[in-house]
C-alpha positions as CSV (number, residue, x, y, z in Angstrom):
1,X,73.9,106.4,140.2
2,X,72.9,102.6,140.1
3,X,69.3,103.6,138.7
4,X,70.6,105.8,135.6
5,X,73.1,103.1,134.9
6,X,72.7,101.5,131.5
7,X,73.9,98.1,131.0
8,X,73.2,98.0,127.4
9,X,75.3,101.1,126.6
10,X,78.0,99.9,129.1
11,X,78.2,96.6,127.2
12,X,79.2,98.7,124.0
13,X,82.2,100.0,125.9
14,X,84.3,97.0,124.7
15,X,83.6,97.8,121.2
16,X,84.6,101.4,121.6
17,X,87.7,100.9,123.2
18,X,88.8,98.1,120.8
19,X,88.4,100.5,117.9
20,X,90.2,103.4,119.5
21,X,93.2,100.9,120.2
22,X,93.2,99.8,116.5
23,X,93.0,103.5,115.3
24,X,95.9,104.4,117.4
25,X,98.4,101.8,116.5
26,X,98.9,103.1,112.8
27,X,98.4,106.9,113.7
28,X,99.7,107.2,117.3
29,X,98.3,108.5,120.1
30,X,99.0,112.2,120.3
31,X,97.8,114.8,118.2
32,X,100.0,117.4,116.7
33,X,97.4,120.1,116.6
34,X,97.5,122.9,119.4
35,X,94.0,124.7,119.0
36,X,90.8,122.9,119.9
37,X,89.3,123.4,116.4
38,X,92.1,121.9,114.6
39,X,92.3,119.0,117.1
40,X,88.7,118.5,116.4
41,X,89.4,118.4,112.6
42,X,92.4,116.3,112.9
43,X,90.4,113.7,114.8
44,X,87.9,113.9,112.0
45,X,90.5,113.1,109.5
46,X,91.9,110.3,111.5
47,X,88.5,108.7,111.5
48,X,87.8,109.1,107.9
49,X,91.1,107.7,107.2
50,X,90.4,104.5,109.5
51,X,87.2,104.3,107.9
52,X,88.8,104.1,104.4
53,X,91.4,101.9,105.2
54,X,88.9,99.1,106.5
55,X,87.0,99.7,103.2
56,X,90.0,99.3,101.2
57,X,91.1,96.1,103.1
58,X,87.3,94.7,102.5
59,X,87.3,95.5,98.7
60,X,90.8,93.6,98.5
61,X,89.6,90.9,100.4
62,X,86.6,90.5,98.1
63,X,88.7,90.9,95.0
64,X,91.1,88.1,95.7
65,X,88.9,85.7,97.5
66,X,88.3,82.3,96.1
67,X,84.9,81.9,97.5
68,X,81.8,83.2,96.0
69,X,80.8,86.8,97.1
70,X,77.3,85.7,98.6
71,X,79.0,83.6,101.1
72,X,80.4,86.8,103.1
73,X,77.1,87.7,103.8
C-alpha cells in the first residue's frame, strides 16, 4: 500500500475538502433527491451554481476595483 501511495495526489486533498466545505455552506449538506440519477444531476447543478457564483463574484470585484485590471494577473 505504501508503494502505491501518491504523495502528489494526497497533497491536493486539502483543496478538495476546502471546496466541498465552501460548497456545503450555502447549499446545505444533504441531497433532496432519492434516486441515484437525480442525485447525480443535483450534484452537477450544485457544482455549476458554485462555479457561477465564483465567476459572478470575480466579475463584480473587477468591475468595482480601483486598481488597474493588469495588477490582478
